[in-house]
MITORLUM-736256 format. One record per residue: x, y, z of N, C-alpha, C in turn; residue in three letters; residue number from 1. Coordinates in Angstrom, 2 decimals, decimal comma. Layout:
<r><n_east>X</n_east><n_north>Y</n_north><n_up>Z</n_up><ca_east>X</ca_east><ca_north>Y</ca_north><ca_up>Z</ca_up><c_east>X</c_east><c_north>Y</c_north><c_up>Z</c_up><res>ala</res><n>NUM</n></r>
...
***
This chain:
<r><n_east>-14,60</n_east><n_north>8,18</n_north><n_up>10,68</n_up><ca_east>-14,30</ca_east><ca_north>6,54</ca_north><ca_up>10,71</ca_up><c_east>-12,92</c_east><c_north>6,28</c_north><c_up>11,00</c_up><res>met</res><n>1</n></r>
<r><n_east>-12,85</n_east><n_north>5,30</n_north><n_up>11,84</n_up><ca_east>-11,60</ca_east><ca_north>4,67</ca_north><ca_up>12,08</ca_up><c_east>-11,20</c_east><c_north>3,75</c_north><c_up>11,07</c_up><res>ile</res><n>2</n></r>
<r><n_east>-9,95</n_east><n_north>3,96</n_north><n_up>10,56</n_up><ca_east>-9,19</ca_east><ca_north>3,20</ca_north><ca_up>9,43</ca_up><c_east>-7,97</c_east><c_north>2,71</c_north><c_up>10,05</c_up><res>val</res><n>3</n></r>
<r><n_east>-7,51</n_east><n_north>1,48</n_north><n_up>10,29</n_up><ca_east>-6,36</ca_east><ca_north>1,05</ca_north><ca_up>10,82</ca_up><c_east>-5,96</c_east><c_north>-0,24</c_north><c_up>10,13</c_up><res>thr</res><n>4</n></r>
<r><n_east>-4,49</n_east><n_north>-0,55</n_north><n_up>9,95</n_up><ca_east>-4,01</ca_east><ca_north>-1,72</ca_north><ca_up>9,36</ca_up><c_east>-4,02</c_east><c_north>-3,00</c_north><c_up>10,41</c_up><res>thr</res><n>5</n></r>
<r><n_east>-4,40</n_east><n_north>-2,67</n_north><n_up>11,75</n_up><ca_east>-4,49</ca_east><ca_north>-3,63</ca_north><ca_up>12,72</ca_up><c_east>-5,91</c_east><c_north>-4,40</c_north><c_up>12,60</c_up><res>thr</res><n>6</n></r>
<r><n_east>-5,75</n_east><n_north>-5,58</n_north><n_up>13,21</n_up><ca_east>-7,08</ca_east><ca_north>-6,44</ca_north><ca_up>12,99</ca_up><c_east>-8,07</c_east><c_north>-6,09</c_north><c_up>14,34</c_up><res>asn</res><n>7</n></r>
<r><n_east>-7,29</n_east><n_north>-5,28</n_north><n_up>15,33</n_up><ca_east>-8,21</ca_east><ca_north>-5,26</ca_north><ca_up>16,39</ca_up><c_east>-8,28</c_east><c_north>-3,65</c_north><c_up>16,75</c_up><res>thr</res><n>8</n></r>
<r><n_east>-8,91</n_east><n_north>-3,15</n_north><n_up>17,63</n_up><ca_east>-8,86</ca_east><ca_north>-1,75</ca_north><ca_up>18,01</ca_up><c_east>-8,74</c_east><c_north>-1,56</c_north><c_up>19,62</c_up><res>leu</res><n>9</n></r>
<r><n_east>-7,71</n_east><n_north>-1,48</n_north><n_up>19,91</n_up><ca_east>-7,69</ca_east><ca_north>-1,27</ca_north><ca_up>21,53</ca_up><c_east>-8,64</c_east><c_north>-0,26</c_north><c_up>22,19</c_up><res>gln</res><n>10</n></r>
<r><n_east>-9,12</n_east><n_north>-0,93</n_north><n_up>23,24</n_up><ca_east>-10,22</ca_east><ca_north>-0,29</ca_north><ca_up>23,83</ca_up><c_east>-11,59</c_east><c_north>-0,11</c_north><c_up>23,24</c_up><res>gly</res><n>11</n></r>
<r><n_east>-11,90</n_east><n_north>-0,78</n_north><n_up>22,12</n_up><ca_east>-13,23</ca_east><ca_north>-0,74</ca_north><ca_up>21,34</ca_up><c_east>-13,32</c_east><c_north>-2,06</c_north><c_up>21,15</c_up><res>arg</res><n>12</n></r>
<r><n_east>-14,66</n_east><n_north>-2,40</n_north><n_up>20,95</n_up><ca_east>-15,19</ca_east><ca_north>-3,86</ca_north><ca_up>20,84</ca_up><c_east>-15,70</c_east><c_north>-3,98</c_north><c_up>19,36</c_up><res>asp</res><n>13</n></r>
<r><n_east>-15,50</n_east><n_north>-4,90</n_north><n_up>18,52</n_up><ca_east>-15,90</ca_east><ca_north>-5,13</ca_north><ca_up>17,14</ca_up><c_east>-17,32</c_east><c_north>-5,99</c_north><c_up>17,45</c_up><res>ile</res><n>14</n></r>
<r><n_east>-18,19</n_east><n_north>-5,32</n_north><n_up>17,15</n_up><ca_east>-19,56</ca_east><ca_north>-6,21</ca_north><ca_up>17,39</ca_up><c_east>-20,16</c_east><c_north>-6,67</c_north><c_up>16,17</c_up><res>val</res><n>15</n></r>
<r><n_east>-19,71</n_east><n_north>-6,32</n_north><n_up>14,95</n_up><ca_east>-20,11</ca_east><ca_north>-6,82</ca_north><ca_up>13,72</ca_up><c_east>-19,38</c_east><c_north>-6,69</c_north><c_up>12,58</c_up><res>asp</res><n>16</n></r>
<r><n_east>-19,00</n_east><n_north>-7,67</n_north><n_up>11,89</n_up><ca_east>-18,24</ca_east><ca_north>-7,64</ca_north><ca_up>10,64</ca_up><c_east>-19,15</c_east><c_north>-7,34</c_north><c_up>9,53</c_up><res>tyr</res><n>17</n></r>
<r><n_east>-18,92</n_east><n_north>-6,35</n_north><n_up>8,59</n_up><ca_east>-19,79</ca_east><ca_north>-6,20</ca_north><ca_up>7,51</ca_up><c_east>-19,33</c_east><c_north>-6,62</c_north><c_up>6,41</c_up><res>lys</res><n>18</n></r>
<r><n_east>-18,04</n_east><n_north>-7,05</n_north><n_up>6,10</n_up><ca_east>-17,49</ca_east><ca_north>-7,50</ca_north><ca_up>5,06</ca_up><c_east>-15,99</c_east><c_north>-6,84</c_north><c_up>4,48</c_up><res>gly</res><n>19</n></r>
<r><n_east>-15,61</n_east><n_north>-7,15</n_north><n_up>3,28</n_up><ca_east>-14,52</ca_east><ca_north>-6,63</ca_north><ca_up>2,49</ca_up><c_east>-14,90</c_east><c_north>-5,47</c_north><c_up>1,95</c_up><res>leu</res><n>20</n></r>
<r><n_east>-13,95</n_east><n_north>-4,47</n_north><n_up>1,85</n_up><ca_east>-14,21</ca_east><ca_north>-3,43</ca_north><ca_up>1,21</ca_up><c_east>-12,97</c_east><c_north>-2,89</c_north><c_up>0,42</c_up><res>val</res><n>21</n></r>
<r><n_east>-12,91</n_east><n_north>-2,15</n_north><n_up>-0,89</n_up><ca_east>-12,01</ca_east><ca_north>-1,84</ca_north><ca_up>-1,29</ca_up><c_east>-11,91</c_east><c_north>-0,69</c_north><c_up>-1,93</c_up><res>thr</res><n>22</n></r>
<r><n_east>-10,87</n_east><n_north>0,08</n_north><n_up>-2,36</n_up><ca_east>-10,75</ca_east><ca_north>1,34</ca_north><ca_up>-2,98</ca_up><c_east>-9,74</c_east><c_north>1,25</c_north><c_up>-4,03</c_up><res>gly</res><n>23</n></r>
<r><n_east>-9,86</n_east><n_north>1,99</n_north><n_up>-5,26</n_up><ca_east>-8,83</ca_east><ca_north>2,04</ca_north><ca_up>-6,16</ca_up><c_east>-8,84</c_east><c_north>3,50</c_north><c_up>-6,88</c_up><res>glu</res><n>24</n></r>
<r><n_east>-7,59</n_east><n_north>3,83</n_north><n_up>-7,19</n_up><ca_east>-7,36</ca_east><ca_north>5,00</ca_north><ca_up>-7,68</ca_up><c_east>-6,29</c_east><c_north>4,77</c_north><c_up>-9,03</c_up><res>ala</res><n>25</n></r>
<r><n_east>-6,42</n_east><n_north>5,35</n_north><n_up>-10,20</n_up><ca_east>-5,29</ca_east><ca_north>5,24</ca_north><ca_up>-11,03</ca_up><c_east>-5,34</c_east><c_north>6,67</c_north><c_up>-11,59</c_up><res>ile</res><n>26</n></r>
<r><n_east>-4,10</n_east><n_north>7,37</n_north><n_up>-11,34</n_up><ca_east>-3,97</ca_east><ca_north>8,66</ca_north><ca_up>-11,80</ca_up><c_east>-2,82</c_east><c_north>8,55</c_north><c_up>-12,85</c_up><res>leu</res><n>27</n></r>
<r><n_east>-2,91</n_east><n_north>9,37</n_north><n_up>-13,84</n_up><ca_east>-1,68</ca_east><ca_north>9,42</ca_north><ca_up>-14,89</ca_up><c_east>-0,84</c_east><c_north>10,79</c_north><c_up>-14,65</c_up><res>gly</res><n>28</n></r>
<r><n_east>0,50</n_east><n_north>10,49</n_north><n_up>-14,61</n_up><ca_east>1,35</ca_east><ca_north>11,40</ca_north><ca_up>-14,55</ca_up><c_east>1,67</c_east><c_north>12,20</c_north><c_up>-15,82</c_up><res>ala</res><n>29</n></r>
<r><n_east>1,33</n_east><n_north>13,60</n_north><n_up>-16,06</n_up><ca_east>1,64</ca_east><ca_north>14,11</ca_north><ca_up>-17,34</ca_up><c_east>3,33</c_east><c_north>14,15</c_north><c_up>-17,74</c_up><res>asn</res><n>30</n></r>
<r><n_east>3,11</n_east><n_north>14,44</n_north><n_up>-19,11</n_up><ca_east>4,41</ca_east><ca_north>14,32</ca_north><ca_up>-19,80</ca_up><c_east>5,53</c_east><c_north>15,24</c_north><c_up>-19,17</c_up><res>leu</res><n>31</n></r>
<r><n_east>5,06</n_east><n_north>16,48</n_north><n_up>-18,70</n_up><ca_east>6,34</ca_east><ca_north>17,47</ca_north><ca_up>-18,10</ca_up><c_east>6,59</c_east><c_north>16,60</c_north><c_up>-16,55</c_up><res>phe</res><n>32</n></r>
<r><n_east>5,86</n_east><n_north>16,16</n_north><n_up>-15,80</n_up><ca_east>6,10</ca_east><ca_north>15,52</ca_north><ca_up>-14,60</ca_up><c_east>7,21</c_east><c_north>14,38</c_north><c_up>-14,90</c_up><res>lys</res><n>33</n></r>
<r><n_east>6,68</n_east><n_north>13,49</n_north><n_up>-16,02</n_up><ca_east>7,38</ca_east><ca_north>12,29</ca_north><ca_up>-16,36</ca_up><c_east>8,91</c_east><c_north>12,83</c_north><c_up>-16,79</c_up><res>asp</res><n>34</n></r>
<r><n_east>9,04</n_east><n_north>13,92</n_north><n_up>-17,56</n_up><ca_east>10,48</ca_east><ca_north>14,63</ca_north><ca_up>-17,87</ca_up><c_east>11,28</c_east><c_north>14,96</c_north><c_up>-16,72</c_up><res>ile</res><n>35</n></r>
<r><n_east>10,61</n_east><n_north>15,85</n_north><n_up>-15,85</n_up><ca_east>11,53</ca_east><ca_north>16,21</ca_north><ca_up>-14,68</ca_up><c_east>11,73</c_east><c_north>15,07</c_north><c_up>-13,70</c_up><res>phe</res><n>36</n></r>
<r><n_east>10,89</n_east><n_north>14,25</n_north><n_up>-13,63</n_up><ca_east>11,25</ca_east><ca_north>12,97</ca_north><ca_up>-12,76</ca_up><c_east>12,23</c_east><c_north>12,18</c_north><c_up>-13,24</c_up><res>ala</res><n>37</n></r>
<r><n_east>12,32</n_east><n_north>12,02</n_north><n_up>-14,71</n_up><ca_east>13,28</ca_east><ca_north>11,25</ca_north><ca_up>-15,21</ca_up><c_east>14,59</c_east><c_north>12,22</c_north><c_up>-15,04</c_up><res>gly</res><n>38</n></r>
<r><n_east>14,75</n_east><n_north>13,44</n_north><n_up>-15,10</n_up><ca_east>15,93</ca_east><ca_north>14,20</ca_north><ca_up>-14,83</ca_up><c_east>16,29</c_east><c_north>14,12</c_north><c_up>-13,39</c_up><res>ile</res><n>39</n></r>
<r><n_east>15,48</n_east><n_north>14,19</n_north><n_up>-12,63</n_up><ca_east>15,68</ca_east><ca_north>13,75</ca_north><ca_up>-10,97</ca_up><c_east>16,20</c_east><c_north>12,47</c_north><c_up>-10,73</c_up><res>arg</res><n>40</n></r>
<r><n_east>15,61</n_east><n_north>11,49</n_north><n_up>-11,33</n_up><ca_east>16,36</ca_east><ca_north>9,91</ca_north><ca_up>-11,46</ca_up><c_east>17,85</c_east><c_north>10,10</c_north><c_up>-11,83</c_up><res>asp</res><n>41</n></r>
<r><n_east>18,10</n_east><n_north>10,81</n_north><n_up>-12,67</n_up><ca_east>19,50</ca_east><ca_north>10,66</ca_north><ca_up>-13,33</ca_up><c_east>20,44</c_east><c_north>11,31</c_north><c_up>-12,27</c_up><res>ile</res><n>42</n></r>
<r><n_east>20,00</n_east><n_north>12,51</n_north><n_up>-11,75</n_up><ca_east>20,76</ca_east><ca_north>13,48</ca_north><ca_up>-11,03</ca_up><c_east>20,72</c_east><c_north>12,86</c_north><c_up>-9,50</c_up><res>val</res><n>43</n></r>
<r><n_east>19,76</n_east><n_north>12,08</n_north><n_up>-9,26</n_up><ca_east>19,49</ca_east><ca_north>11,66</ca_north><ca_up>-7,76</ca_up><c_east>18,47</c_east><c_north>12,66</c_north><c_up>-7,09</c_up><res>gly</res><n>44</n></r>
<r><n_east>18,00</n_east><n_north>12,27</n_north><n_up>-5,96</n_up><ca_east>16,87</ca_east><ca_north>13,15</ca_north><ca_up>-5,08</ca_up><c_east>15,33</c_east><c_north>12,48</c_north><c_up>-5,22</c_up><res>gly</res><n>45</n></r>
<r><n_east>14,75</n_east><n_north>13,11</n_north><n_up>-4,56</n_up><ca_east>13,23</ca_east><ca_north>12,79</ca_north><ca_up>-4,70</ca_up><c_east>12,37</c_east><c_north>13,24</c_north><c_up>-5,71</c_up><res>arg</res><n>46</n></r>
<r><n_east>11,36</n_east><n_north>12,71</n_north><n_up>-6,25</n_up><ca_east>10,62</ca_east><ca_north>13,22</ca_north><ca_up>-6,99</ca_up><c_east>9,32</c_east><c_north>13,73</c_north><c_up>-6,64</c_up><res>ser</res><n>47</n></r>
<r><n_east>9,15</n_east><n_north>14,94</n_north><n_up>-6,33</n_up><ca_east>8,10</ca_east><ca_north>15,64</ca_north><ca_up>-5,72</ca_up><c_east>6,90</c_east><c_north>15,50</c_north><c_up>-6,38</c_up><res>ala</res><n>48</n></r>
<r><n_east>7,00</n_east><n_north>15,63</n_north><n_up>-7,77</n_up><ca_east>5,69</ca_east><ca_north>15,28</ca_north><ca_up>-8,63</ca_up><c_east>5,10</c_east><c_north>13,97</c_north><c_up>-8,51</c_up><res>ala</res><n>49</n></r>
<r><n_east>5,86</n_east><n_north>13,07</n_north><n_up>-8,68</n_up><ca_east>5,30</ca_east><ca_north>11,83</ca_north><ca_up>-8,40</ca_up><c_east>4,84</c_east><c_north>11,28</c_north><c_up>-6,70</c_up><res>tyr</res><n>50</n></r>
<r><n_east>5,65</n_east><n_north>11,88</n_north><n_up>-5,80</n_up><ca_east>5,09</ca_east><ca_north>11,81</ca_north><ca_up>-4,48</ca_up><c_east>3,86</c_east><c_north>12,31</c_north><c_up>-4,30</c_up><res>glu</res><n>51</n></r>
<r><n_east>3,73</n_east><n_north>13,50</n_north><n_up>-4,97</n_up><ca_east>2,30</ca_east><ca_north>14,14</ca_north><ca_up>-4,92</ca_up><c_east>1,25</c_east><c_north>13,52</c_north><c_up>-5,44</c_up><res>glu</res><n>52</n></r>
<r><n_east>1,25</n_east><n_north>12,95</n_north><n_up>-6,70</n_up><ca_east>0,37</ca_east><ca_north>12,03</ca_north><ca_up>-7,35</ca_up><c_east>0,15</c_east><c_north>10,83</c_north><c_up>-6,42</c_up><res>glu</res><n>53</n></r>
<r><n_east>1,20</n_east><n_north>10,11</n_north><n_up>-5,91</n_up><ca_east>0,91</ca_east><ca_north>8,99</ca_north><ca_up>-5,11</ca_up><c_east>0,05</c_east><c_north>9,40</c_north><c_up>-3,98</c_up><res>leu</res><n>54</n></r>
<r><n_east>0,15</n_east><n_north>10,39</n_north><n_up>-3,07</n_up><ca_east>-0,67</ca_east><ca_north>10,93</ca_north><ca_up>-2,13</ca_up><c_east>-2,09</c_east><c_north>11,11</c_north><c_up>-2,49</c_up><res>ala</res><n>55</n></r>
<r><n_east>-2,30</n_east><n_north>11,89</n_north><n_up>-3,63</n_up><ca_east>-3,52</ca_east><ca_north>11,85</ca_north><ca_up>-4,15</ca_up><c_east>-4,22</c_east><c_north>10,67</c_north><c_up>-4,50</c_up><res>lys</res><n>56</n></r>
<r><n_east>-3,62</n_east><n_north>9,72</n_north><n_up>-5,08</n_up><ca_east>-4,13</ca_east><ca_north>8,30</ca_north><ca_up>-5,51</ca_up><c_east>-4,52</c_east><c_north>7,76</c_north><c_up>-4,10</c_up><res>ala</res><n>57</n></r>
<r><n_east>-3,64</n_east><n_north>7,71</n_north><n_up>-3,13</n_up><ca_east>-3,81</ca_east><ca_north>7,03</ca_north><ca_up>-1,90</ca_up><c_east>-5,04</c_east><c_north>7,54</c_north><c_up>-1,18</c_up><res>arg</res><n>58</n></r>
<r><n_east>-5,32</n_east><n_north>8,95</n_north><n_up>-0,98</n_up><ca_east>-6,46</ca_east><ca_north>9,20</ca_north><ca_up>-0,44</ca_up><c_east>-7,64</c_east><c_north>9,20</c_north><c_up>-1,10</c_up><res>glu</res><n>59</n></r>
<r><n_east>-7,61</n_east><n_north>9,27</n_north><n_up>-2,37</n_up><ca_east>-8,88</ca_east><ca_north>8,69</ca_north><ca_up>-3,46</ca_up><c_east>-9,20</c_east><c_north>7,28</c_north><c_up>-2,70</c_up><res>ile</res><n>60</n></r>
<r><n_east>-8,16</n_east><n_north>6,47</n_north><n_up>-3,00</n_up><ca_east>-8,54</ca_east><ca_north>5,10</ca_north><ca_up>-2,53</ca_up><c_east>-9,11</c_east><c_north>4,85</c_north><c_up>-1,35</c_up><res>ala</res><n>61</n></r>
<r><n_east>-8,52</n_east><n_north>5,42</n_north><n_up>-0,21</n_up><ca_east>-8,90</ca_east><ca_north>5,38</ca_north><ca_up>1,00</ca_up><c_east>-10,38</c_east><c_north>5,96</c_north><c_up>1,31</c_up><res>leu</res><n>62</n></r>
<r><n_east>-10,80</n_east><n_north>7,05</n_north><n_up>0,57</n_up><ca_east>-12,04</ca_east><ca_north>7,64</ca_north><ca_up>0,72</ca_up><c_east>-12,96</c_east><c_north>6,62</c_north><c_up>0,01</c_up><res>ala</res><n>63</n></r>
<r><n_east>-12,64</n_east><n_north>6,17</n_north><n_up>-1,17</n_up><ca_east>-13,62</ca_east><ca_north>5,15</ca_north><ca_up>-1,70</ca_up><c_east>-13,86</c_east><c_north>3,87</c_north><c_up>-0,78</c_up><res>glu</res><n>64</n></r>
<r><n_east>-12,58</n_east><n_north>3,45</n_north><n_up>-0,11</n_up><ca_east>-13,10</ca_east><ca_north>2,21</ca_north><ca_up>0,60</ca_up><c_east>-13,83</c_east><c_north>2,84</c_north><c_up>1,81</c_up><res>met</res><n>65</n></r>
<r><n_east>-13,66</n_east><n_north>3,89</n_north><n_up>2,47</n_up><ca_east>-14,57</ca_east><ca_north>4,15</ca_north><ca_up>3,65</ca_up><c_east>-16,04</c_east><c_north>4,55</c_north><c_up>3,21</c_up><res>gln</res><n>66</n></r>
<r><n_east>-15,99</n_east><n_north>5,04</n_north><n_up>1,94</n_up><ca_east>-17,44</ca_east><ca_north>5,22</ca_north><ca_up>1,43</ca_up><c_east>-18,19</c_east><c_north>3,70</c_north><c_up>1,27</c_up><res>glu</res><n>67</n></r>
<r><n_east>-17,52</n_east><n_north>2,96</n_north><n_up>0,74</n_up><ca_east>-18,04</ca_east><ca_north>1,53</ca_north><ca_up>0,68</ca_up><c_east>-18,43</c_east><c_north>0,84</c_north><c_up>2,29</c_up><res>lys</res><n>68</n></r>
<r><n_east>-17,54</n_east><n_north>0,92</n_north><n_up>3,06</n_up><ca_east>-17,72</ca_east><ca_north>0,56</ca_north><ca_up>4,35</ca_up><c_east>-19,14</c_east><c_north>1,04</c_north><c_up>4,92</c_up><res>ala</res><n>69</n></r>
<r><n_east>-19,09</n_east><n_north>2,68</n_north><n_up>4,86</n_up><ca_east>-20,30</ca_east><ca_north>3,28</ca_north><ca_up>5,39</ca_up><c_east>-21,57</c_east><c_north>2,85</c_north><c_up>4,73</c_up><res>gln</res><n>70</n></r>
<r><n_east>-21,45</n_east><n_north>2,56</n_north><n_up>3,48</n_up><ca_east>-22,70</ca_east><ca_north>2,00</ca_north><ca_up>2,73</ca_up><c_east>-23,07</c_east><c_north>0,64</c_north><c_up>3,38</c_up><res>met</res><n>71</n></r>
<r><n_east>-22,00</n_east><n_north>-0,42</n_north><n_up>3,84</n_up><ca_east>-22,44</ca_east><ca_north>-1,47</ca_north><ca_up>4,51</ca_up><c_east>-22,96</c_east><c_north>-1,23</c_north><c_up>5,94</c_up><res>leu</res><n>72</n></r>
<r><n_east>-22,94</n_east><n_north>-0,11</n_north><n_up>6,46</n_up><ca_east>-23,32</ca_east><ca_north>0,08</ca_north><ca_up>7,80</ca_up><c_east>-22,17</c_east><c_north>0,04</c_north><c_up>8,93</c_up><res>gly</res><n>73</n></r>
<r><n_east>-20,86</n_east><n_north>0,09</n_north><n_up>8,42</n_up><ca_east>-19,79</ca_east><ca_north>-0,02</ca_north><ca_up>9,29</ca_up><c_east>-19,08</c_east><c_north>1,44</c_north><c_up>9,60</c_up><res>gly</res><n>74</n></r>
<r><n_east>-18,75</n_east><n_north>1,44</n_north><n_up>10,88</n_up><ca_east>-18,23</ca_east><ca_north>2,76</ca_north><ca_up>11,16</ca_up><c_east>-16,48</c_east><c_north>2,89</c_north><c_up>11,58</c_up><res>asn</res><n>75</n></r>
<r><n_east>-15,96</n_east><n_north>1,63</n_north><n_up>11,11</n_up><ca_east>-14,49</ca_east><ca_north>1,34</ca_north><ca_up>11,09</ca_up><c_east>-14,15</c_east><c_north>0,57</c_north><c_up>9,83</c_up><res>ala</res><n>76</n></r>
<r><n_east>-12,86</n_east><n_north>0,47</n_north><n_up>9,53</n_up><ca_east>-12,10</ca_east><ca_north>-0,33</ca_north><ca_up>8,56</ca_up><c_east>-11,08</c_east><c_north>-0,83</c_north><c_up>9,16</c_up><res>val</res><n>77</n></r>
<r><n_east>-10,89</n_east><n_north>-2,39</n_north><n_up>9,52</n_up><ca_east>-9,80</ca_east><ca_north>-2,96</ca_north><ca_up>9,94</ca_up><c_east>-8,94</c_east><c_north>-3,58</c_north><c_up>9,07</c_up><res>ile</res><n>78</n></r>
<r><n_east>-7,87</n_east><n_north>-3,99</n_north><n_up>9,33</n_up><ca_east>-6,79</ca_east><ca_north>-4,97</ca_north><ca_up>8,63</ca_up><c_east>-6,70</c_east><c_north>-4,10</c_north><c_up>7,07</c_up><res>gly</res><n>79</n></r>
<r><n_east>-6,44</n_east><n_north>-2,92</n_north><n_up>7,17</n_up><ca_east>-6,23</ca_east><ca_north>-2,26</ca_north><ca_up>5,88</ca_up><c_east>-4,91</c_east><c_north>-2,55</c_north><c_up>5,19</c_up><res>val</res><n>80</n></r>
<r><n_east>-5,11</n_east><n_north>-3,14</n_north><n_up>3,75</n_up><ca_east>-3,67</ca_east><ca_north>-2,95</ca_north><ca_up>3,02</ca_up><c_east>-3,55</c_east><c_north>-1,85</c_north><c_up>1,99</c_up><res>asp</res><n>81</n></r>
<r><n_east>-2,59</n_east><n_north>-1,31</n_north><n_up>1,69</n_up><ca_east>-2,45</ca_east><ca_north>-0,45</ca_north><ca_up>0,67</ca_up><c_east>-1,36</c_east><c_north>-0,85</c_north><c_up>-0,19</c_up><res>ile</res><n>82</n></r>
<r><n_east>-1,84</n_east><n_north>-0,94</n_north><n_up>-1,51</n_up><ca_east>-0,87</ca_east><ca_north>-1,33</ca_north><ca_up>-2,48</ca_up><c_east>-0,37</c_east><c_north>-0,24</c_north><c_up>-3,49</c_up><res>asp</res><n>83</n></r>
<r><n_east>0,71</n_east><n_north>-0,23</n_north><n_up>-4,28</n_up><ca_east>1,07</ca_east><ca_north>0,68</ca_north><ca_up>-5,11</ca_up><c_east>1,55</c_east><c_north>0,04</c_north><c_up>-6,16</c_up><res>tyr</res><n>84</n></r>
<r><n_east>1,14</n_east><n_north>0,43</n_north><n_up>-7,56</n_up><ca_east>1,69</ca_east><ca_north>-0,37</ca_north><ca_up>-8,73</ca_up><c_east>1,75</c_east><c_north>0,78</c_north><c_up>-9,80</c_up><res>glu</res><n>85</n></r>
<r><n_east>2,64</n_east><n_north>0,46</n_north><n_up>-10,80</n_up><ca_east>2,41</ca_east><ca_north>1,43</ca_north><ca_up>-12,10</ca_up><c_east>1,81</c_east><c_north>0,77</c_north><c_up>-13,10</c_up><res>thr</res><n>86</n></r>
<r><n_east>1,13</n_east><n_north>1,17</n_north><n_up>-13,88</n_up><ca_east>0,22</ca_east><ca_north>0,62</ca_north><ca_up>-15,16</ca_up><c_east>0,46</c_east><c_north>1,36</c_north><c_up>-16,13</c_up><res>val</res><n>87</n></r>
<r><n_east>0,04</n_east><n_north>0,89</n_north><n_up>-17,29</n_up><ca_east>-0,14</ca_east><ca_north>1,60</ca_north><ca_up>-18,68</ca_up><c_east>1,31</c_east><c_north>1,38</c_north><c_up>-19,28</c_up><res>gly</res><n>88</n></r>
<r><n_east>1,48</n_east><n_north>2,02</n_north><n_up>-20,55</n_up><ca_east>2,60</ca_east><ca_north>2,11</ca_north><ca_up>-21,34</ca_up><c_east>3,73</c_east><c_north>2,58</c_north><c_up>-20,71</c_up><res>gln</res><n>89</n></r>
<r><n_east>4,86</n_east><n_north>1,80</n_north><n_up>-20,37</n_up><ca_east>5,90</ca_east><ca_north>2,48</ca_north><ca_up>-19,60</ca_up><c_east>5,68</c_east><c_north>2,76</c_north><c_up>-18,22</c_up><res>asn</res><n>90</n></r>
<r><n_east>4,60</n_east><n_north>2,38</n_north><n_up>-17,42</n_up><ca_east>4,49</ca_east><ca_north>2,65</ca_north><ca_up>-16,12</ca_up><c_east>4,12</c_east><c_north>4,05</c_north><c_up>-15,99</c_up><res>gly</res><n>91</n></r>
<r><n_east>3,25</n_east><n_north>4,50</n_north><n_up>-17,05</n_up><ca_east>3,02</ca_east><ca_north>6,04</ca_north><ca_up>-17,00</ca_up><c_east>1,77</c_east><c_north>6,22</c_north><c_up>-16,34</c_up><res>ser</res><n>92</n></r>
<r><n_east>1,26</n_east><n_north>5,34</n_north><n_up>-15,52</n_up><ca_east>0,19</ca_east><ca_north>5,53</ca_north><ca_up>-14,65</ca_up><c_east>0,36</c_east><c_north>4,98</c_north><c_up>-13,34</c_up><res>met</res><n>93</n></r>
<r><n_east>-0,21</n_east><n_north>5,73</n_north><n_up>-12,24</n_up><ca_east>0,07</ca_east><ca_north>5,08</ca_north><ca_up>-10,86</ca_up><c_east>-1,54</c_east><c_north>4,70</c_north><c_up>-10,41</c_up><res>leu</res><n>94</n></r>
<r><n_east>-1,23</n_east><n_north>3,48</n_north><n_up>-9,83</n_up><ca_east>-2,37</ca_east><ca_north>2,82</ca_north><ca_up>-9,28</ca_up><c_east>-2,23</c_east><c_north>2,58</c_north><c_up>-7,82</c_up><res>met</res><n>95</n></r>
<r><n_east>-3,31</n_east><n_north>2,95</n_north><n_up>-7,05</n_up><ca_east>-3,32</ca_east><ca_north>2,72</ca_north><ca_up>-5,78</ca_up><c_east>-4,71</c_east><c_north>1,53</c_north><c_up>-5,22</c_up><res>val</res><n>96</n></r>
<r><n_east>-4,18</n_east><n_north>0,69</n_north><n_up>-4,57</n_up><ca_east>-5,60</ca_east><ca_north>0,03</ca_north><ca_up>-4,15</ca_up><c_east>-5,54</c_east><c_north>-0,22</c_north><c_up>-2,94</c_up><res>ser</res><n>97</n></r>
<r><n_east>-6,78</n_east><n_north>-0,33</n_north><n_up>-2,17</n_up><ca_east>-6,75</ca_east><ca_north>-0,52</ca_north><ca_up>-0,52</ca_up><c_east>-7,91</c_east><c_north>-1,44</c_north><c_up>-0,46</c_up><res>thr</res><n>98</n></r>
<r><n_east>-7,68</n_east><n_north>-2,27</n_north><n_up>0,71</n_up><ca_east>-8,44</ca_east><ca_north>-3,49</ca_north><ca_up>1,08</ca_up><c_east>-8,72</c_east><c_north>-3,26</c_north><c_up>2,32</c_up><res>thr</res><n>99</n></r>
<r><n_east>-9,60</n_east><n_north>-3,67</n_north><n_up>3,10</n_up><ca_east>-9,67</ca_east><ca_north>-3,94</ca_north><ca_up>4,56</ca_up><c_east>-10,94</c_east><c_north>-4,50</c_north><c_up>4,64</c_up><res>gly</res><n>100</n></r>
<r><n_east>-11,55</n_east><n_north>-4,52</n_north><n_up>6,00</n_up><ca_east>-12,90</ca_east><ca_north>-5,31</ca_north><ca_up>6,58</ca_up><c_east>-13,35</c_east><c_north>-4,24</c_north><c_up>7,37</c_up><res>thr</res><n>101</n></r>
<r><n_east>-14,66</n_east><n_north>-4,03</n_north><n_up>6,61</n_up><ca_east>-15,56</ca_east><ca_north>-3,11</ca_north><ca_up>7,43</ca_up><c_east>-16,34</c_east><c_north>-3,77</c_north><c_up>8,68</c_up><res>ala</res><n>102</n></r>
<r><n_east>-16,29</n_east><n_north>-2,94</n_north><n_up>9,77</n_up><ca_east>-17,00</ca_east><ca_north>-3,34</ca_north><ca_up>11,00</ca_up><c_east>-17,55</c_east><c_north>-2,31</c_north><c_up>11,59</c_up><res>val</res><n>103</n></r>
<r><n_east>-18,47</n_east><n_north>-2,82</n_north><n_up>12,65</n_up><ca_east>-19,00</ca_east><ca_north>-1,69</ca_north><ca_up>13,56</ca_up><c_east>-18,46</c_east><c_north>-2,24</c_north><c_up>14,85</c_up><res>val</res><n>104</n></r>
<r><n_east>-17,86</n_east><n_north>-0,93</n_north><n_up>15,48</n_up><ca_east>-17,31</ca_east><ca_north>-1,08</ca_north><ca_up>16,84</ca_up><c_east>-18,03</c_east><c_north>0,06</c_north><c_up>17,65</c_up><res>val</res><n>105</n></r>
<r><n_east>-17,87</n_east><n_north>-0,45</n_north><n_up>19,02</n_up><ca_east>-18,67</ca_east><ca_north>0,42</ca_north><ca_up>20,15</ca_up><c_east>-17,47</c_east><c_north>0,71</c_north><c_up>20,97</c_up><res>arg</res><n>106</n></r>
***
């Protein structure tokens, strides 16, 4: 399935719009990852643990959105937007939400 942030697909014709599709994923980062990320924040640098969790959440949300598009009869999703948020007590959970328009292209 084609997934793009653009509203058109170069070289492809959109023949039908199937509607809005979404995907959401909320993942908790465990206590040890929180501790090590906190230390990393103090001394500087990137937090690989959080980057891995964000990547997992993004993939889950995108896959869910694609499944919904397929259920509507679409073979592509255009205009995709990906949002990241922290939720829960002290921002202990990571949320990724995706939205787009399911379409049929040829």
